[in-house]
Each structure stands twice: as structure tokens, then as C-alpha cells.
BAKE-885771 format. One record per atom (N, C-alpha, C): atom name; x, y, z; residue number from 1. Coordinates in nm, 2 decimals. Layout:
# residues N
(CA, (X, Y, Z), NUM)
...
# end
This chain:
# residues 148
(N, (0.09, -0.14, 0.00), 1)
(CA, (0.00, -0.01, 0.02), 1)
(C, (0.10, 0.11, -0.01), 1)
(N, (0.07, 0.20, -0.09), 2)
(CA, (0.14, 0.34, -0.09), 2)
(C, (0.09, 0.44, 0.01), 2)
(N, (0.13, 0.56, 0.05), 3)
(CA, (0.09, 0.65, 0.14), 3)
(C, (0.01, 0.76, 0.07), 3)
(N, (-0.02, 0.76, -0.06), 4)
(CA, (-0.08, 0.84, -0.13), 4)
(C, (-0.23, 0.88, -0.11), 4)
(N, (-0.26, 0.99, -0.04), 5)
(CA, (-0.41, 0.99, 0.00), 5)
(C, (-0.47, 1.02, -0.10), 5)
(N, (-0.62, 0.98, -0.09), 6)
(CA, (-0.72, 0.97, -0.20), 6)
(C, (-0.76, 1.12, -0.27), 6)
(N, (-0.72, 1.25, -0.15), 7)
(CA, (-0.78, 1.36, -0.16), 7)
(C, (-0.67, 1.44, -0.14), 7)
(N, (-0.65, 1.56, -0.18), 8)
(CA, (-0.53, 1.66, -0.15), 8)
(C, (-0.58, 1.75, -0.02), 8)
(N, (-0.49, 1.77, 0.03), 9)
(CA, (-0.52, 1.85, 0.16), 9)
(C, (-0.59, 1.97, 0.15), 9)
(N, (-0.61, 2.04, 0.03), 10)
(CA, (-0.69, 2.16, -0.03), 10)
(C, (-0.82, 2.11, -0.05), 10)
(N, (-0.87, 2.01, -0.12), 11)
(CA, (-0.98, 1.94, -0.14), 11)
(C, (-1.05, 1.93, -0.01), 11)
(N, (-0.96, 1.87, 0.09), 12)
(CA, (-1.02, 1.83, 0.22), 12)
(C, (-1.03, 1.93, 0.31), 12)
(N, (-0.95, 2.06, 0.31), 13)
(CA, (-0.98, 2.19, 0.38), 13)
(C, (-1.11, 2.23, 0.33), 13)
(N, (-1.12, 2.25, 0.23), 14)
(CA, (-1.26, 2.31, 0.17), 14)
(C, (-1.39, 2.21, 0.24), 14)
(N, (-1.37, 2.11, 0.22), 15)
(CA, (-1.49, 2.02, 0.25), 15)
(C, (-1.51, 2.01, 0.41), 15)
(N, (-1.40, 2.00, 0.47), 16)
(CA, (-1.44, 1.96, 0.60), 16)
(C, (-1.42, 2.07, 0.70), 16)
(N, (-1.47, 2.03, 0.81), 17)
(CA, (-1.47, 2.18, 0.93), 17)
(C, (-1.30, 2.14, 0.97), 17)
(N, (-1.22, 2.26, 1.02), 18)
(CA, (-1.11, 2.25, 1.08), 18)
(C, (-1.08, 2.14, 1.17), 18)
(N, (-1.20, 2.12, 1.27), 19)
(CA, (-1.20, 1.98, 1.35), 19)
(C, (-1.17, 1.86, 1.28), 19)
(N, (-1.25, 1.83, 1.20), 20)
(CA, (-1.28, 1.71, 1.11), 20)
(C, (-1.13, 1.68, 1.04), 20)
(N, (-1.07, 1.82, 0.98), 21)
(CA, (-0.96, 1.81, 0.92), 21)
(C, (-0.81, 1.77, 1.02), 21)
(N, (-0.84, 1.84, 1.14), 22)
(CA, (-0.73, 1.84, 1.22), 22)
(C, (-0.74, 1.68, 1.27), 22)
(N, (-0.86, 1.61, 1.31), 23)
(CA, (-0.88, 1.45, 1.35), 23)
(C, (-0.83, 1.36, 1.22), 23)
(N, (-0.90, 1.38, 1.12), 24)
(CA, (-0.88, 1.29, 1.04), 24)
(C, (-0.73, 1.29, 0.97), 24)
(N, (-0.69, 1.40, 0.93), 25)
(CA, (-0.59, 1.42, 0.86), 25)
(C, (-0.45, 1.43, 0.96), 25)
(N, (-0.45, 1.50, 1.09), 26)
(CA, (-0.35, 1.50, 1.14), 26)
(C, (-0.35, 1.45, 1.26), 26)
(N, (-0.39, 1.32, 1.27), 27)
(CA, (-0.42, 1.25, 1.39), 27)
(C, (-0.45, 1.29, 1.51), 27)
(N, (-0.54, 1.44, 1.50), 28)
(CA, (-0.59, 1.48, 1.62), 28)
(C, (-0.73, 1.39, 1.70), 28)
(N, (-0.73, 1.47, 1.82), 29)
(CA, (-0.82, 1.42, 1.91), 29)
(C, (-0.95, 1.52, 1.96), 29)
(N, (-1.07, 1.48, 1.95), 30)
(CA, (-1.17, 1.59, 1.99), 30)
(C, (-1.17, 1.57, 2.14), 30)
(N, (-1.24, 1.69, 2.21), 31)
(CA, (-1.23, 1.68, 2.35), 31)
(C, (-1.37, 1.57, 2.38), 31)
(N, (-1.32, 1.50, 2.52), 32)
(CA, (-1.44, 1.40, 2.55), 32)
(C, (-1.56, 1.47, 2.58), 32)
(N, (-1.69, 1.39, 2.56), 33)
(CA, (-1.82, 1.45, 2.61), 33)
(C, (-1.84, 1.60, 2.53), 33)
(N, (-1.79, 1.66, 2.45), 34)
(CA, (-1.79, 1.74, 2.39), 34)
(C, (-1.78, 1.73, 2.25), 34)
(N, (-1.84, 1.62, 2.20), 35)
(CA, (-1.86, 1.59, 2.05), 35)
(C, (-1.98, 1.52, 2.03), 35)
(N, (-2.01, 1.53, 1.91), 36)
(CA, (-2.14, 1.50, 1.83), 36)
(C, (-2.20, 1.36, 1.88), 36)
(N, (-2.14, 1.25, 1.86), 37)
(CA, (-2.17, 1.11, 1.88), 37)
(C, (-2.15, 1.05, 2.02), 37)
(N, (-2.10, 1.13, 2.11), 38)
(CA, (-2.06, 1.05, 2.21), 38)
(C, (-2.19, 0.99, 2.32), 38)
(N, (-2.28, 1.07, 2.30), 39)
(CA, (-2.40, 0.99, 2.38), 39)
(C, (-2.52, 0.97, 2.26), 39)
(N, (-2.52, 0.98, 2.14), 40)
(CA, (-2.59, 0.96, 2.05), 40)
(C, (-2.66, 0.84, 2.04), 40)
(N, (-2.79, 0.80, 2.02), 41)
(CA, (-2.84, 0.66, 2.03), 41)
(C, (-2.92, 0.62, 1.94), 41)
(N, (-2.94, 0.71, 1.83), 42)
(CA, (-3.02, 0.67, 1.68), 42)
(C, (-2.98, 0.58, 1.61), 42)
(N, (-3.07, 0.48, 1.54), 43)
(CA, (-3.02, 0.37, 1.46), 43)
(C, (-2.96, 0.43, 1.35), 43)
(N, (-2.86, 0.36, 1.31), 44)
(CA, (-2.82, 0.40, 1.17), 44)
(C, (-2.67, 0.36, 1.15), 44)
(N, (-2.62, 0.41, 1.04), 45)
(CA, (-2.45, 0.38, 1.00), 45)
(C, (-2.37, 0.51, 1.02), 45)
(N, (-2.28, 0.44, 1.07), 46)
(CA, (-2.15, 0.55, 1.09), 46)
(C, (-2.07, 0.55, 1.00), 46)
(N, (-2.04, 0.67, 0.93), 47)
(CA, (-1.94, 0.62, 0.79), 47)
(C, (-1.83, 0.75, 0.83), 47)
(N, (-1.71, 0.69, 0.71), 48)
(CA, (-1.60, 0.78, 0.72), 48)
(C, (-1.63, 0.91, 0.66), 48)
(N, (-1.62, 1.04, 0.75), 49)
(CA, (-1.65, 1.19, 0.69), 49)
(C, (-1.60, 1.20, 0.56), 49)
(N, (-1.50, 1.15, 0.52), 50)
(CA, (-1.38, 1.19, 0.43), 50)
(C, (-1.42, 1.10, 0.31), 50)
(N, (-1.42, 0.94, 0.29), 51)
(CA, (-1.46, 0.87, 0.18), 51)
(C, (-1.57, 0.81, 0.17), 51)
(N, (-1.69, 0.83, 0.32), 52)
(CA, (-1.83, 0.77, 0.27), 52)
(C, (-1.82, 0.65, 0.35), 52)
(N, (-1.70, 0.57, 0.35), 53)
(CA, (-1.72, 0.40, 0.36), 53)
(C, (-1.78, 0.38, 0.49), 53)
(N, (-1.84, 0.28, 0.51), 54)
(CA, (-1.92, 0.23, 0.60), 54)
(C, (-1.80, 0.16, 0.74), 54)
(N, (-1.86, 0.23, 0.86), 55)
(CA, (-1.73, 0.19, 0.93), 55)
(C, (-1.82, 0.11, 1.07), 55)
(N, (-1.90, 0.18, 1.13), 56)
(CA, (-1.98, 0.09, 1.25), 56)
(C, (-2.13, 0.14, 1.24), 56)
(N, (-2.22, 0.05, 1.30), 57)
(CA, (-2.36, 0.05, 1.31), 57)
(C, (-2.40, 0.10, 1.45), 57)
(N, (-2.49, 0.16, 1.46), 58)
(CA, (-2.57, 0.17, 1.61), 58)
(C, (-2.58, 0.04, 1.66), 58)
(N, (-2.58, -0.05, 1.62), 59)
(CA, (-2.62, -0.19, 1.67), 59)
(C, (-2.52, -0.24, 1.77), 59)
(N, (-2.35, -0.17, 1.76), 60)
(CA, (-2.27, -0.22, 1.80), 60)
(C, (-2.21, -0.09, 1.86), 60)
(N, (-2.26, 0.00, 1.88), 61)
(CA, (-2.24, 0.11, 1.97), 61)
(C, (-2.27, 0.09, 2.11), 61)
(N, (-2.18, 0.14, 2.21), 62)
(CA, (-2.21, 0.10, 2.36), 62)
(C, (-2.15, 0.24, 2.43), 62)
(N, (-2.19, 0.25, 2.54), 63)
(CA, (-2.15, 0.38, 2.64), 63)
(C, (-2.02, 0.31, 2.70), 63)
(N, (-1.93, 0.34, 2.69), 64)
(CA, (-1.79, 0.31, 2.76), 64)
(C, (-1.77, 0.42, 2.88), 64)
(N, (-1.82, 0.53, 2.87), 65)
(CA, (-1.82, 0.60, 2.99), 65)
(C, (-1.64, 0.68, 2.95), 65)
(N, (-1.60, 0.68, 2.82), 66)
(CA, (-1.52, 0.75, 2.80), 66)
(C, (-1.52, 0.88, 2.75), 66)
(N, (-1.64, 0.91, 2.70), 67)
(CA, (-1.65, 1.05, 2.64), 67)
(C, (-1.67, 1.05, 2.49), 67)
(N, (-1.62, 0.96, 2.40), 68)
(CA, (-1.62, 0.91, 2.27), 68)
(C, (-1.74, 0.82, 2.22), 68)
(N, (-1.76, 0.84, 2.11), 69)
(CA, (-1.83, 0.71, 2.05), 69)
(C, (-1.79, 0.57, 2.05), 69)
(N, (-1.81, 0.48, 2.12), 70)
(CA, (-1.73, 0.34, 2.13), 70)
(C, (-1.85, 0.24, 2.06), 70)
(N, (-1.75, 0.12, 2.01), 71)
(CA, (-1.81, 0.02, 1.95), 71)
(C, (-1.74, -0.08, 1.97), 71)
(N, (-1.82, -0.21, 1.95), 72)
(CA, (-1.76, -0.35, 2.00), 72)
(C, (-1.69, -0.38, 1.85), 72)
(N, (-1.74, -0.33, 1.73), 73)
(CA, (-1.70, -0.42, 1.62), 73)
(C, (-1.72, -0.31, 1.49), 73)
(N, (-1.62, -0.32, 1.40), 74)
(CA, (-1.66, -0.24, 1.28), 74)
(C, (-1.76, -0.34, 1.18), 74)
(N, (-1.83, -0.25, 1.11), 75)
(CA, (-1.94, -0.33, 1.02), 75)
(C, (-1.88, -0.41, 0.89), 75)
(N, (-1.75, -0.39, 0.85), 76)
(CA, (-1.69, -0.49, 0.77), 76)
(C, (-1.54, -0.44, 0.80), 76)
(N, (-1.48, -0.55, 0.87), 77)
(CA, (-1.35, -0.55, 0.97), 77)
(C, (-1.22, -0.50, 0.84), 77)
(N, (-1.25, -0.55, 0.73), 78)
(CA, (-1.15, -0.54, 0.63), 78)
(C, (-1.15, -0.35, 0.56), 78)
(N, (-1.26, -0.28, 0.63), 79)
(CA, (-1.25, -0.12, 0.59), 79)
(C, (-1.16, -0.06, 0.69), 79)
(N, (-1.12, -0.15, 0.80), 80)
(CA, (-1.02, -0.07, 0.93), 80)
(C, (-0.90, -0.12, 0.91), 80)
(N, (-0.83, -0.03, 0.92), 81)
(CA, (-0.66, -0.05, 0.91), 81)
(C, (-0.61, -0.02, 1.06), 81)
(N, (-0.53, -0.10, 1.11), 82)
(CA, (-0.49, -0.09, 1.24), 82)
(C, (-0.30, -0.06, 1.24), 82)
(N, (-0.29, 0.03, 1.33), 83)
(CA, (-0.13, 0.07, 1.30), 83)
(C, (-0.08, 0.11, 1.44), 83)
(N, (0.03, 0.04, 1.48), 84)
(CA, (0.10, 0.07, 1.63), 84)
(C, (0.11, 0.27, 1.63), 84)
(N, (0.07, 0.30, 1.73), 85)
(CA, (0.06, 0.44, 1.79), 85)
(C, (0.13, 0.43, 1.94), 85)
(N, (0.30, 0.50, 1.90), 86)
(CA, (0.36, 0.50, 2.01), 86)
(C, (0.35, 0.71, 2.07), 86)
(N, (0.27, 0.73, 2.00), 87)
(CA, (0.28, 0.88, 2.06), 87)
(C, (0.21, 0.91, 2.18), 87)
(N, (0.25, 1.02, 2.24), 88)
(CA, (0.19, 1.08, 2.40), 88)
(C, (0.25, 0.99, 2.49), 88)
(N, (0.39, 0.92, 2.46), 89)
(CA, (0.43, 0.85, 2.56), 89)
(C, (0.37, 0.71, 2.59), 89)
(N, (0.29, 0.64, 2.48), 90)
(CA, (0.20, 0.57, 2.53), 90)
(C, (0.22, 0.46, 2.40), 90)
(N, (0.16, 0.30, 2.44), 91)
(CA, (0.15, 0.20, 2.32), 91)
(C, (0.02, 0.19, 2.29), 91)
(N, (-0.04, 0.22, 2.18), 92)
(CA, (-0.21, 0.21, 2.13), 92)
(C, (-0.20, 0.16, 2.00), 92)
(N, (-0.32, 0.09, 1.96), 93)
(CA, (-0.33, 0.07, 1.85), 93)
(C, (-0.44, 0.16, 1.79), 93)
(N, (-0.38, 0.26, 1.69), 94)
(CA, (-0.44, 0.34, 1.58), 94)
(C, (-0.54, 0.25, 1.49), 94)
(N, (-0.68, 0.34, 1.46), 95)
(CA, (-0.77, 0.26, 1.35), 95)
(C, (-0.76, 0.38, 1.27), 95)
(N, (-0.75, 0.34, 1.12), 96)
(CA, (-0.78, 0.41, 1.04), 96)
(C, (-0.89, 0.36, 0.90), 96)
(N, (-0.93, 0.43, 0.84), 97)
(CA, (-1.03, 0.40, 0.73), 97)
(C, (-0.93, 0.34, 0.61), 97)
(N, (-0.98, 0.23, 0.56), 98)
(CA, (-0.91, 0.18, 0.47), 98)
(C, (-0.86, 0.26, 0.35), 98)
(N, (-1.01, 0.28, 0.28), 99)
(CA, (-1.00, 0.39, 0.16), 99)
(C, (-0.99, 0.51, 0.19), 99)
(N, (-1.02, 0.57, 0.28), 100)
(CA, (-1.03, 0.74, 0.32), 100)
(C, (-0.89, 0.79, 0.37), 100)
(N, (-0.84, 0.68, 0.43), 101)
(CA, (-0.69, 0.68, 0.50), 101)
(C, (-0.70, 0.77, 0.65), 101)
(N, (-0.83, 0.79, 0.69), 102)
(CA, (-0.84, 0.90, 0.81), 102)
(C, (-0.83, 0.83, 0.94), 102)
(N, (-0.77, 0.91, 1.01), 103)
(CA, (-0.75, 0.87, 1.17), 103)
(C, (-0.88, 0.88, 1.21), 103)
(N, (-0.91, 0.76, 1.25), 104)
(CA, (-1.05, 0.75, 1.32), 104)
(C, (-1.03, 0.76, 1.51), 104)
(N, (-0.95, 0.69, 1.53), 105)
(CA, (-0.94, 0.69, 1.71), 105)
(C, (-0.81, 0.57, 1.73), 105)
(N, (-0.88, 0.49, 1.85), 106)
(CA, (-0.80, 0.37, 1.87), 106)
(C, (-0.89, 0.25, 1.91), 106)
(N, (-0.83, 0.15, 1.93), 107)
(CA, (-0.90, 0.03, 1.96), 107)
(C, (-0.83, -0.03, 2.09), 107)
(N, (-0.88, -0.06, 2.15), 108)
(CA, (-0.83, -0.12, 2.31), 108)
(C, (-0.90, -0.28, 2.34), 108)
(N, (-0.86, -0.34, 2.43), 109)
(CA, (-0.90, -0.47, 2.44), 109)
(C, (-0.98, -0.47, 2.58), 109)
(N, (-1.02, -0.38, 2.62), 110)
(CA, (-1.14, -0.36, 2.73), 110)
(C, (-1.27, -0.34, 2.70), 110)
(N, (-1.34, -0.40, 2.60), 111)
(CA, (-1.48, -0.37, 2.57), 111)
(C, (-1.55, -0.51, 2.63), 111)
(N, (-1.66, -0.48, 2.60), 112)
(CA, (-1.78, -0.57, 2.64), 112)
(C, (-1.79, -0.69, 2.49), 112)
(N, (-1.86, -0.78, 2.49), 113)
(CA, (-1.92, -0.86, 2.37), 113)
(C, (-1.81, -0.97, 2.36), 113)
(N, (-1.83, -1.06, 2.27), 114)
(CA, (-1.72, -1.17, 2.25), 114)
(C, (-1.58, -1.16, 2.23), 114)
(N, (-1.56, -1.05, 2.16), 115)
(CA, (-1.40, -1.01, 2.10), 115)
(C, (-1.35, -0.94, 2.23), 115)
(N, (-1.42, -0.86, 2.31), 116)
(CA, (-1.35, -0.78, 2.41), 116)
(C, (-1.29, -0.64, 2.38), 116)
(N, (-1.34, -0.60, 2.24), 117)
(CA, (-1.29, -0.50, 2.18), 117)
(C, (-1.38, -0.35, 2.21), 117)
(N, (-1.30, -0.24, 2.23), 118)
(CA, (-1.37, -0.13, 2.24), 118)
(C, (-1.30, 0.00, 2.12), 118)
(N, (-1.35, 0.00, 2.02), 119)
(CA, (-1.32, 0.10, 1.91), 119)
(C, (-1.37, 0.24, 1.97), 119)
(N, (-1.24, 0.32, 2.01), 120)
(CA, (-1.28, 0.46, 2.07), 120)
(C, (-1.25, 0.55, 1.95), 120)
(N, (-1.37, 0.60, 1.92), 121)
(CA, (-1.37, 0.67, 1.76), 121)
(C, (-1.41, 0.81, 1.79), 121)
(N, (-1.34, 0.91, 1.73), 122)
(CA, (-1.38, 1.05, 1.76), 122)
(C, (-1.50, 1.07, 1.66), 122)
(N, (-1.57, 1.14, 1.70), 123)
(CA, (-1.71, 1.21, 1.61), 123)
(C, (-1.66, 1.28, 1.52), 123)
(N, (-1.55, 1.37, 1.52), 124)
(CA, (-1.53, 1.44, 1.39), 124)
(C, (-1.51, 1.37, 1.27), 124)
(N, (-1.45, 1.21, 1.29), 125)
(CA, (-1.42, 1.13, 1.18), 125)
(C, (-1.53, 1.09, 1.12), 125)
(N, (-1.67, 1.10, 1.16), 126)
(CA, (-1.79, 1.03, 1.14), 126)
(C, (-1.88, 1.12, 1.08), 126)
(N, (-1.97, 1.03, 0.99), 127)
(CA, (-2.09, 1.11, 0.94), 127)
(C, (-2.21, 1.01, 0.98), 127)
(N, (-2.31, 1.03, 1.05), 128)
(CA, (-2.41, 0.92, 1.08), 128)
(C, (-2.50, 0.93, 0.97), 128)
(N, (-2.56, 0.83, 0.91), 129)
(CA, (-2.68, 0.80, 0.84), 129)
(C, (-2.78, 0.70, 0.91), 129)
(N, (-2.91, 0.80, 0.95), 130)
(CA, (-3.02, 0.72, 1.03), 130)
(C, (-3.08, 0.61, 0.92), 130)
(N, (-3.13, 0.52, 1.00), 131)
(CA, (-3.18, 0.41, 0.94), 131)
(C, (-3.27, 0.43, 0.82), 131)
(N, (-3.36, 0.53, 0.84), 132)
(CA, (-3.48, 0.56, 0.73), 132)
(C, (-3.43, 0.62, 0.63), 132)
(N, (-3.29, 0.66, 0.62), 133)
(CA, (-3.22, 0.70, 0.51), 133)
(C, (-3.12, 0.63, 0.46), 133)
(N, (-3.08, 0.53, 0.47), 134)
(CA, (-2.96, 0.45, 0.44), 134)
(C, (-3.01, 0.42, 0.27), 134)
(N, (-3.14, 0.40, 0.25), 135)
(CA, (-3.15, 0.37, 0.07), 135)
(C, (-3.13, 0.49, 0.03), 135)
(N, (-3.18, 0.60, 0.05), 136)
(CA, (-3.18, 0.73, 0.01), 136)
(C, (-3.03, 0.79, -0.01), 136)
(N, (-2.97, 0.75, 0.07), 137)
(CA, (-2.80, 0.79, 0.08), 137)
(C, (-2.71, 0.65, 0.02), 137)
(N, (-2.76, 0.54, -0.05), 138)
(CA, (-2.66, 0.47, -0.09), 138)
(C, (-2.64, 0.36, -0.03), 138)
(N, (-2.67, 0.37, 0.10), 139)
(CA, (-2.63, 0.24, 0.19), 139)
(C, (-2.77, 0.14, 0.20), 139)
(N, (-2.83, 0.12, 0.11), 140)
(CA, (-2.94, 0.02, 0.14), 140)
(C, (-2.91, -0.13, 0.17), 140)
(N, (-2.79, -0.14, 0.14), 141)
(CA, (-2.73, -0.30, 0.14), 141)
(C, (-2.72, -0.32, 0.29), 141)
(N, (-2.71, -0.20, 0.39), 142)
(CA, (-2.66, -0.21, 0.53), 142)
(C, (-2.78, -0.23, 0.60), 142)
(N, (-2.95, -0.22, 0.53), 143)
(CA, (-3.05, -0.20, 0.59), 143)
(C, (-3.09, -0.36, 0.67), 143)
(N, (-3.07, -0.46, 0.62), 144)
(CA, (-3.08, -0.58, 0.69), 144)
(C, (-2.99, -0.60, 0.84), 144)
(N, (-2.92, -0.54, 0.85), 145)
(CA, (-2.85, -0.52, 0.97), 145)
(C, (-2.93, -0.49, 1.08), 145)
(N, (-3.04, -0.41, 1.06), 146)
(CA, (-3.11, -0.33, 1.15), 146)
(C, (-3.23, -0.42, 1.18), 146)
(N, (-3.24, -0.53, 1.11), 147)
(CA, (-3.37, -0.61, 1.15), 147)
(C, (-3.36, -0.71, 1.23), 147)
(N, (-3.48, -0.70, 1.32), 148)
(CA, (-3.46, -0.78, 1.46), 148)
(C, (-3.52, -0.91, 1.47), 148)
# end
């Protein structure tokens, strides 16, 4: 895999808010408990704000108490790239979107569920598609995930 981003910095700066750009392109982090989706509970799909690729569903979202949206698993694991992150004097696993190469957040092994994972994701890296708009927005193939 080469390190060429799919979009130029100029394109992204014109399309994203300064916070979205800082988080996705400069590996930034938004404040906990002061972001759009940390306590969001509507049914739907969370996609990469840069590329639109589907990342997580509300079905796998849980309140971890950390102040950022947390998920037990990605909707399609091959859309997530994991990288070693040794910044800030810590050893963590960064998660990025495969197609957009957006910094999303980190994954930790202290979550619930069968895999015990907690994907701690910046809201600024996400766009939310409500369940009733999936077809209109071109994500109709994910609608069956919400059938009970």
C-alpha cells in the first residue's frame, strides 16, 4: 500500500471543518463528552467523513464512559486498518479507514462482547446516516443489519 491520500489537503480543507481536518488528517483528538456522537443513540450507520465508507453501526455502539463514541466491532473489518501508535508516551493501536486513510481513533481490549474490543472513535471522523435514510443515501445494502 502506498501512502498517497485519495484527496488533496486543499480539497479536504475546503470540504471539512477545521476539527474534522485536524482529527482525520493530522491524527488529532476531539474533547471527550463535547463531541457530536458520544451519547448519540439513534439507529443507523456511521461512515467515514472523508470517503463515505461504512465503518460502524448503532447496533454495535455502547456507552463506555470514555466520552467518545465506542463500538464493539466495525461493520466490515476489512475497512479498518490498524497501526501501532507510540505517540504521547503510550503504546496504542490506532484505527484508520482503509479507503479514506482517515485517522478514526484507537482500539482497546477492554470492551464488552465476545471479542472484548472497544473501538474508541472521534465523532469528527464520522458522518451518521439514520436507518430510515440508508437507501436514499446509497447504503441500502446495510438495512438488513437493523432487522430484529
